[in-house]
N, C-alpha and C positions, 0 to 999 in steps of 0.2 A: 364370127360371133364368139365372144368369150364366155366361158361358163365359170362364174365366180364360186360355184359350189364344189368345184374340183380342186383338191389340194394334194398334190403328189408329195410323198415323203421319201422318194427314191430318185437319185440322180445318177446318170452314167456319163462320165467324162468322155467326150469324143477322143478317141485315141488312147484311152485309159487314164487312170489317175496319177500315174507315176512318170516322171521324167518328161522329156521332149522340150520343144521350144518354149512352151508356156509353163515350165516347171514352177517358177515362183508364183505365178498367178494361181496355179492349181493348189499350191500350199495355202495361199490365202483363202481360196474358195472352199477348201476342206474345213477350215476354221469357221467360215460363215455358215456352211451347211450344218455343221455340228451345233452351232449356236441356235439354229433354227429347227433342230430336231429332224434333219433330213439326212438320210443315209446315202453315201455314195457306194456304188456297187461296180466292181470290175468282173470281167469274165475270167474263167480259169480253163476254158477249153474253146477251141475255135474250128470252124469248118474251112477257113481260108478262102471263103467265097469272094472276098474283096481282093484277092491276090491273083486273079485270073484263072483259077481252076475251072475247067470247062467240062467236067464229067461228073455225073452223080456219084459214081463209085469212088472217085477221088475225094469228093466232099465228105462222104460218109467215112472213108478211111481216115481222113484228117480228124474228124470228130472222135473216132475210136482211138486213134493214137494219142490225142490230147486229153481225153477223158481218163485214160489209164485206169488206175485203181482209186481215183478220188472218191471220197465219201459223198460229197456234195458238189454239184456241177452247175456252172452257169456257162452256157455255150454262146459264143458270139456268132450270130447269123444275121444277115441283113435282109431287109424287106423292101428294097427299092424295085422300080419297074424293070430293071435289067437283071434281076436275080431270080429268074424263073427256075434255074437249076436248084437253087436253095429251097424254093417252095416245093419242087418236085422231090427233093431228097428228104424233106422233113418227115414224111411217114416212115421211112427206113430208119432215120435217126431215133424216132420215138420207139419203134419196134425194138431196135437194138438195146436202148436204155431199159426198156421194160423187161426184156429177156435177161438183162444183167441185174435186175432187182431194184432199179431206180423207180421212184414214184414222182409224180408231178404235183406241185403244190403252188398255190397262189403266193406270190412273193411277199405280200403283206402279212400272210399267216406265219411266215417263218422268220420275219425280221423282229 
């Protein structure tokens, strides 16, 4: 069932918005999104959960390493059926970020 009342203003390019096989199409898509007041958002930190990491501690360490000292962070973490470790690691990621002074906000409130 389609909900015609829902209109997203944010788009995430699969694989990121820069480079890759579909570089030219992505460039055209960015122009289309801009014309339609839609923001594209990339991540600047990642857990590497799509790269075969199979320990919660390693996922957390990847987040810590890629967050570094960034002021604002968007972490790439996946939510598919086979990403149970990602789900299980999330509370530790949240705790770490809170201890470092980060706050969590609704994406639409900061755009």
